[in-house]
BALUM-864663 format. One record per residue: residue number from 0; residue in three letters; x, y, z of N, C-alpha, C in turn. Coordinates in nm, 2 decimals, always signed. Layout:
BEGIN
{rec NUM,"ALA",{X,Y,Z},{X,Y,Z},{X,Y,Z}}
...
This chain:
BEGIN
{rec 0,"MET",{+2.00,-0.20,+1.13},{+1.85,-0.19,+1.14},{+1.80,-0.33,+1.11}}
{rec 1,"THR",{+1.69,-0.36,+1.19},{+1.63,-0.49,+1.17},{+1.49,-0.48,+1.11}}
{rec 2,"CYS",{+1.46,-0.56,+1.01},{+1.33,-0.56,+0.94},{+1.22,-0.59,+1.04}}
{rec 3,"LEU",{+1.11,-0.51,+1.04},{+1.00,-0.54,+1.13},{+0.91,-0.65,+1.08}}
{rec 4,"ARG",{+0.92,-0.69,+0.95},{+0.84,-0.79,+0.89},{+0.90,-0.93,+0.92}}
{rec 5,"CYS",{+1.03,-0.95,+0.88},{+1.09,-1.08,+0.89},{+1.21,-1.09,+0.99}}
{rec 6,"GLY",{+1.26,-0.98,+1.04},{+1.37,-0.98,+1.13},{+1.50,-0.98,+1.06}}
{rec 7,"GLY",{+1.50,-0.96,+0.92},{+1.62,-0.96,+0.84},{+1.70,-0.83,+0.85}}
{rec 8,"VAL",{+1.80,-0.82,+0.77},{+1.89,-0.70,+0.77},{+1.84,-0.60,+0.67}}
{rec 9,"MET",{+1.83,-0.47,+0.72},{+1.79,-0.36,+0.63},{+1.91,-0.29,+0.58}}
{rec 10,"ASN",{+1.90,-0.26,+0.45},{+2.01,-0.19,+0.38},{+1.96,-0.05,+0.34}}
{rec 11,"HIS",{+2.04,+0.06,+0.36},{+2.00,+0.19,+0.33},{+2.02,+0.21,+0.17}}
{rec 12,"GLU",{+1.91,+0.25,+0.10},{+1.92,+0.26,-0.04},{+1.86,+0.40,-0.09}}
{rec 13,"GLU",{+1.90,+0.43,-0.21},{+1.84,+0.55,-0.28},{+1.76,+0.49,-0.40}}
{rec 14,"PHE",{+1.63,+0.53,-0.40},{+1.54,+0.48,-0.51},{+1.52,+0.60,-0.60}}
{rec 15,"CYS",{+1.53,+0.57,-0.73},{+1.51,+0.67,-0.84},{+1.45,+0.60,-0.96}}
{rec 16,"ASN",{+1.38,+0.68,-1.05},{+1.31,+0.62,-1.16},{+1.41,+0.60,-1.28}}
{rec 17,"GLY",{+1.49,+0.69,-1.32},{+1.58,+0.66,-1.43},{+1.52,+0.65,-1.56}}
{rec 18,"ALA",{+1.39,+0.66,-1.58},{+1.33,+0.65,-1.71},{+1.35,+0.78,-1.79}}
{rec 19,"GLU",{+1.38,+0.77,-1.92},{+1.40,+0.88,-2.00},{+1.26,+0.95,-2.04}}
{rec 20,"GLY",{+1.26,+1.08,-2.05},{+1.14,+1.15,-2.09},{+1.04,+1.17,-1.98}}
{rec 21,"SER",{+1.06,+1.12,-1.86},{+0.97,+1.15,-1.76},{+1.03,+1.24,-1.65}}
{rec 22,"VAL",{+0.95,+1.28,-1.56},{+1.00,+1.37,-1.45},{+1.08,+1.29,-1.36}}
{rec 23,"PRO",{+1.21,+1.33,-1.34},{+1.29,+1.25,-1.25},{+1.25,+1.26,-1.10}}
{rec 24,"TRP",{+1.25,+1.15,-1.03},{+1.22,+1.15,-0.89},{+1.32,+1.06,-0.81}}
{rec 25,"GLY",{+1.33,+1.08,-0.69},{+1.41,+1.00,-0.61},{+1.39,+1.02,-0.46}}
{rec 26,"TYR",{+1.42,+0.92,-0.38},{+1.40,+0.93,-0.24},{+1.49,+0.82,-0.17}}
{rec 27,"THR",{+1.52,+0.84,-0.05},{+1.60,+0.74,+0.02},{+1.52,+0.66,+0.12}}
{rec 28,"GLY",{+1.56,+0.54,+0.15},{+1.48,+0.46,+0.24},{+1.56,+0.34,+0.28}}
{rec 29,"TRP",{+1.50,+0.24,+0.34},{+1.56,+0.12,+0.38},{+1.49,+0.00,+0.31}}
{rec 30,"ARG",{+1.57,-0.10,+0.26},{+1.51,-0.22,+0.20},{+1.57,-0.34,+0.27}}
{rec 31,"CYS",{+1.48,-0.44,+0.30},{+1.52,-0.56,+0.37},{+1.59,-0.65,+0.26}}
{rec 32,"LEU",{+1.71,-0.70,+0.30},{+1.78,-0.79,+0.21},{+1.72,-0.93,+0.19}}
{rec 33,"TYR",{+1.63,-0.97,+0.28},{+1.57,-1.10,+0.28},{+1.43,-1.10,+0.22}}
{rec 34,"CYS",{+1.34,-1.01,+0.27},{+1.20,-1.02,+0.22},{+1.17,-0.90,+0.12}}
{rec 35,"GLY",{+1.25,-0.80,+0.11},{+1.23,-0.69,+0.02},{+1.14,-0.58,+0.07}}
{rec 36,"ASP",{+1.10,-0.58,+0.20},{+1.02,-0.48,+0.25},{+1.09,-0.34,+0.25}}
{rec 37,"VAL",{+1.02,-0.24,+0.21},{+1.08,-0.10,+0.19},{+1.02,-0.01,+0.30}}
{rec 38,"ILE",{+1.10,+0.06,+0.37},{+1.06,+0.16,+0.47},{+1.12,+0.30,+0.42}}
{rec 39,"ASP",{+1.03,+0.40,+0.41},{+1.08,+0.54,+0.39},{+1.00,+0.63,+0.47}}
{rec 40,"PRO",{+1.04,+0.76,+0.47},{+0.97,+0.86,+0.56},{+0.82,+0.86,+0.54}}
{rec 41,"VAL",{+0.77,+0.85,+0.42},{+0.62,+0.85,+0.40},{+0.56,+0.73,+0.45}}
{rec 42,"ILE",{+0.61,+0.61,+0.43},{+0.56,+0.49,+0.49},{+0.55,+0.50,+0.64}}
{rec 43,"LEU",{+0.66,+0.55,+0.70},{+0.66,+0.56,+0.85},{+0.55,+0.66,+0.90}}
{rec 44,"ARG",{+0.54,+0.77,+0.83},{+0.44,+0.87,+0.87},{+0.30,+0.81,+0.86}}
{rec 45,"HIS",{+0.27,+0.73,+0.76},{+0.13,+0.67,+0.74},{+0.11,+0.56,+0.85}}
{rec 46,"ARG",{+0.21,+0.49,+0.88},{+0.20,+0.38,+0.98},{+0.18,+0.44,+1.12}}
{rec 47,"ARG",{+0.23,+0.56,+1.15},{+0.21,+0.63,+1.28},{+0.07,+0.69,+1.29}}
{rec 48,"GLN",{+0.00,+0.72,+1.18},{-0.13,+0.78,+1.19},{-0.23,+0.68,+1.24}}
{rec 49,"PRO",{-0.33,+0.73,+1.32},{-0.43,+0.64,+1.37},{-0.52,+0.60,+1.25}}
{rec 50,"THR",{-0.56,+0.47,+1.25},{-0.65,+0.42,+1.14},{-0.79,+0.47,+1.16}}
{rec 51,"ARG",{-0.85,+0.50,+1.05},{-0.99,+0.54,+1.05},{-1.08,+0.42,+1.03}}
{rec 52,"PRO",{-1.20,+0.42,+1.09},{-1.29,+0.31,+1.07},{-1.34,+0.30,+0.92}}
{rec 53,"ALA",{-1.37,+0.18,+0.88},{-1.42,+0.17,+0.74},{-1.55,+0.24,+0.72}}
{rec 54,"LYS",{-1.56,+0.30,+0.60},{-1.68,+0.38,+0.57},{-1.80,+0.28,+0.55}}
{rec 55,"GLN",{-1.91,+0.32,+0.62},{-2.03,+0.24,+0.61},{-2.11,+0.29,+0.49}}
{rec 56,"THR",{-2.18,+0.19,+0.42},{-2.26,+0.23,+0.32},{-2.41,+0.24,+0.37}}
{rec 57,"ARG",{-2.48,+0.33,+0.31},{-2.62,+0.35,+0.35},{-2.72,+0.25,+0.30}}
{rec 58,"PHE",{-2.68,+0.19,+0.19},{-2.77,+0.10,+0.12},{-2.72,-0.05,+0.13}}
{rec 59,"SER",{-2.81,-0.14,+0.15},{-2.77,-0.28,+0.14},{-2.83,-0.34,+0.01}}
{rec 60,"TYR",{-2.75,-0.40,-0.07},{-2.80,-0.45,-0.19},{-2.85,-0.59,-0.17}}
{rec 61,"GLN",{-2.97,-0.62,-0.21},{-3.03,-0.75,-0.20},{-3.07,-0.81,-0.33}}
{rec 62,"ARG",{-3.05,-0.93,-0.35},{-3.09,-1.00,-0.48},{-3.24,-1.02,-0.47}}
{rec 63,"ARG",{-3.31,-0.97,-0.58},{-3.45,-0.99,-0.58},{-3.48,-1.08,-0.70}}
{rec 64,"PRO",{-3.59,-1.16,-0.69},{-3.62,-1.24,-0.81},{-3.67,-1.15,-0.93}}
{rec 65,"ILE",{-3.64,-1.20,-1.05},{-3.68,-1.13,-1.17},{-3.83,-1.17,-1.20}}
{rec 66,"LYS",{-3.91,-1.06,-1.22},{-4.05,-1.09,-1.25},{-4.06,-1.12,-1.40}}
{rec 67,"THR",{-4.13,-1.23,-1.43},{-4.15,-1.27,-1.57},{-4.30,-1.28,-1.59}}
{rec 68,"THR",{-4.34,-1.25,-1.71},{-4.48,-1.26,-1.75},{-4.49,-1.39,-1.83}}
{rec 69,"ALA",{-4.59,-1.47,-1.79},{-4.61,-1.60,-1.87},{-4.72,-1.57,-1.97}}
{rec 70,"GLY",{-4.68,-1.61,-2.10},{-4.76,-1.60,-2.22},{-4.89,-1.57,-2.23}}
């Protein structure tokens, strides 16, 4: 498999946490030997989904001068 980021060689790996006292987790995926890019089923699913437009805000914030009272 070829890396989509740099064109390097992808290696099949199993990722797991191994920390004591926490909930164990693990998954398999592909890691590039050159740039370190990781591809797994969740990453692929998100990349295939159409992107949503950025959320627009209703308010625009403008800097206003501070009113001061002279003595």
